[in-house]
C-alpha positions in Angstrom: 50.6 -25.6 19.8 47.9 -28.0 18.8 44.3 -26.5 19.0 42.5 -27.6 22.1 39.2 -27.0 23.8 37.7 -23.7 24.8 34.7 -22.9 27.0 32.1 -20.7 25.4 28.9 -19.8 27.3 28.8 -23.0 29.3 30.0 -25.5 26.8 33.4 -27.1 26.0 34.1 -26.7 22.2 37.0 -27.5 19.9 38.9 -24.3 19.5 38.8 -24.6 15.7 35.0 -24.9 15.8 34.3 -22.1 18.4 32.2 -19.2 17.2 31.3 -15.8 18.5 28.8 -13.6 16.6 30.2 -10.8 14.4 27.6 -8.6 16.1 29.1 -9.3 19.6 29.7 -6.0 21.4 33.1 -7.1 22.4 34.1 -7.1 18.7 32.2 -4.1 17.4 33.0 -1.6 20.2 35.3 -3.3 22.6 32.6 -3.7 25.3 34.0 -6.3 27.6 36.3 -7.2 30.5 38.8 -10.0 31.0 41.3 -11.6 33.4 44.5 -13.5 32.7 45.7 -16.1 35.2 48.9 -18.1 35.3 48.5 -21.9 35.6 51.4 -24.2 36.5 50.9 -27.9 35.8 47.2 -27.3 35.5 46.8 -25.2 38.7 45.7 -21.6 38.3 47.3 -19.1 40.7 45.3 -16.6 42.7 41.9 -17.6 41.2 39.9 -15.9 43.9 41.6 -12.5 43.5 41.3 -12.7 39.7 37.6 -13.6 39.7 36.9 -10.8 42.3 38.6 -8.3 40.0 36.7 -9.7 37.0 33.4 -8.9 38.8 34.7 -5.4 39.9 35.6 -4.7 36.3 32.2 -6.0 35.1 30.4 -3.8 37.7 32.4 -0.9 36.4 30.9 -1.5 32.9 27.5 -2.3 34.3 28.0 -5.8 32.8 26.6 -8.9 34.4 28.7 -12.1 34.5 26.1 -14.8 34.0 28.1 -17.6 35.7 29.1 -18.1 39.4 32.7 -18.2 40.5 32.3 -22.0 41.1 31.2 -22.5 37.5 34.1 -20.4 36.2 36.6 -22.4 38.3 35.2 -25.6 37.0 35.3 -24.4 33.4 39.0 -23.3 33.8 39.8 -26.8 35.2 38.1 -28.5 32.3 40.0 -26.4 29.7 43.3 -26.9 31.4 42.7 -30.7 31.7 41.9 -30.9 28.0 45.2 -29.3 27.0 48.0 -30.1 29.5 50.7 -27.4 29.6 53.4 -27.0 32.2 52.9 -23.2 32.2 49.7 -21.8 30.7 48.0 -18.4 30.3 44.3 -18.7 31.2 42.1 -16.0 29.7 38.6 -15.4 30.9 36.7 -12.9 28.7 33.2 -11.5 29.3 31.7 -9.3 26.6 28.5 -7.3 26.2 27.1 -10.0 23.8 25.1 -9.6 20.7 24.1 -6.0 20.2 23.2 -3.4 17.5 26.0 -1.9 15.5 26.6 1.0 17.9 27.2 1.8 21.6 23.9 0.5 22.8 23.8 -3.0 24.3 21.5 -5.7 23.1 19.2 -7.8 25.3 20.8 -11.3 24.8 23.2 -11.0 27.7 26.9 -11.5 28.0 29.2 -13.8 26.1 31.8 -15.6 28.2 34.9 -17.4 26.8 37.7 -19.2 28.6 40.7 -20.2 26.6 44.3 -21.1 27.3 47.7 -20.8 25.7 51.3 -21.4 26.6 53.0 -18.9 28.8 56.6 -18.2 28.2 59.0 -17.4 31.1 59.7 -13.7 31.4 63.2 -12.5 30.7 65.5 -11.9 33.8 65.2 -8.2 33.3 63.7 -5.7 30.8 63.8 -2.2 29.3 60.9 0.2 29.4 60.0 3.4 27.6 57.8 6.2 28.7 55.2 6.9 26.0 54.0 10.4 25.0 50.3 9.6 25.6 48.9 9.9 29.2 46.5 7.6 31.0 43.3 9.5 31.9 43.1 8.9 35.7 39.7 10.5 35.8 38.2 8.6 32.9 35.3 6.2 33.2 37.5 3.2 32.4 40.3 4.1 34.8 41.4 1.1 36.8 39.0 -1.3 34.9 40.5 -4.2 33.0 38.5 -3.9 29.8 39.0 -5.5 26.4 39.5 -2.0 24.8 43.2 -2.4 24.4 43.9 -0.3 21.3 45.7 2.3 23.3 47.9 -0.3 24.8 48.6 -1.9 21.4 49.8 1.5 20.0 51.9 2.2 23.1 53.5 -1.2 23.2 54.4 -0.9 19.5 56.0 2.5 20.3 58.1 0.9 23.0 59.1 -2.2 21.0 60.3 0.1 18.1 62.7 1.5 20.7 64.0 -1.8 22.0 61.7 -2.1 25.0 59.3 -4.8 26.1 56.9 -2.5 28.0 55.5 1.0 27.6 55.0 3.2 30.7 52.2 5.7 31.0 52.1 8.9 33.0 48.9 10.4 34.2 47.5 13.7 32.8 49.3 15.5 35.6 52.7 13.8 34.9 52.6 11.3 37.7 53.7 7.7 37.2 50.7 5.4 36.4 51.4 1.9 34.9 52.5 -0.1 32.0 50.3 -1.6 29.2 50.0 -4.8 31.1 51.9 -4.3 34.3 52.3 -2.3 37.4 55.4 -0.4 38.3 57.4 -0.3 41.5 60.3 2.1 42.2 63.1 2.3 44.7 63.9 5.8 45.8 66.3 6.5 48.7 65.8 3.1 50.2 62.0 3.2 50.0 59.9 0.9 47.8 57.0 2.8 46.2 54.2 2.2 43.7 51.5 4.5 42.3 48.2 4.6 44.2 45.0 3.5 42.6 44.0 7.1 42.3 46.6 7.3 39.5 44.2 5.3 37.4 46.4 2.2 37.4 44.9 -1.3 37.5 44.8 -3.0 40.9 47.1 -5.7 39.7 46.9 -9.1 41.5 50.7 -9.4 41.7 50.9 -5.7 42.7 48.6 -6.4 45.6 50.5 -9.4 46.7 53.8 -7.5 46.6 52.3 -4.8 48.7 51.2 -7.4 51.2 54.6 -9.2 51.6 56.9 -6.1 51.5 57.1 -2.7 53.1 56.2 -1.0 49.8 54.0 2.1 50.1 51.5 3.6 47.7 52.5 7.1 46.9 52.3 9.7 44.1 55.5 9.5 42.0 56.3 12.4 39.7 57.5 11.1 36.3 60.8 12.9 36.8 61.3 10.9 40.1 60.5 7.7 38.2 63.1 8.4 35.6 65.7 9.1 38.3 64.8 6.1 40.5 67.5 3.9 42.0 65.5 0.8 41.2 62.5 -0.1 39.0 60.6 -3.4 38.6 57.4 -4.5 37.0 54.8 -6.8 38.3 52.1 -8.8 36.4 50.8 -12.3 36.0 53.3 -13.1 33.3 56.3 -11.2 34.6 55.9 -11.9 38.4 58.5 -9.5 39.7 60.7 -8.4 36.8 63.7 -6.0 37.3 64.0 -3.1 34.9 67.6 -2.6 33.6 66.8 0.5 31.4 64.3 3.3 31.6 64.3 5.2 28.2 68.1 5.8 27.7 69.1 5.4 31.4 70.7 2.1 32.4 70.1 0.7 35.9 72.0 -2.1 37.8 69.8 -5.1 38.4 68.5 -6.5 40.6 68.7 -3.8 43.2 68.3 -4.8 46.9 64.7 -3.8 47.1 63.8 -5.6 43.9 65.6 -8.8 45.0 63.9 -8.7 48.4 60.5 -8.2 46.8 61.0 -11.0 44.3 62.1 -13.4 47.1 59.1 -12.5 49.3 56.7 -13.0 46.4 58.1 -16.3 45.3 58.1 -17.5 48.9 54.4 -16.8 49.0 53.8 -18.5 45.7 55.5 -21.6 47.1 53.0 -21.9 49.9 49.6 -21.6 48.2 47.9 -21.5 44.8 45.2 -19.2 46.0 46.5 -16.5 48.4 
């Protein structure tokens, strides 16, 4: 991909010339939040929901986003127009800005970056592995989409070493939580279920839309029940509704009827609007 333009703190800049301070709190301590949107032919999907979640995450970190939603929408449109892609990943990142070399924030305000890259189509189905490290559903960062992704990096590497494309976390009490970058739905005895937000999982945009267009319910799911589920699928911006054909060493038939129905309902919604 040829380098294009990025948007940094209000200005469009050539990507090869863009700079963020080495003292930025996002770099030194992972102090930041972000959103990833899917754009098709230059049109971002579910922008309102993503920007609302960006601000919820920022509020959770006591971080002020210094631009309005209208300004961020315009910025995304400018970056997308400067680098046409049929399917793009749009990343909006807000960090704590320049700060001392420690946990304390500085006084210069946030850094905001918008960049895009190509988004590959997800595989028809995937395999997942449960990792041995739990999500802390009671932690200060539970349910917040922060840039502190080292835990996810380690978990995903663990999963990929075992032939999986996603790692699945349990909670500290052995309930199903989420993937590194996805939410999880399961089919059990004809019911479609997903963990509640009290599990510490992220309130995924695709997750929310699937809940709205299906009869899925939020319910605590013991890890053992997840491993024995009739059907499993993942939801995320990049995956949409992706069937899971293997959980650890257990093989599942895909797509199951609940998965197929959820996928059809989600894509029917996508066909009607860019900003549900």
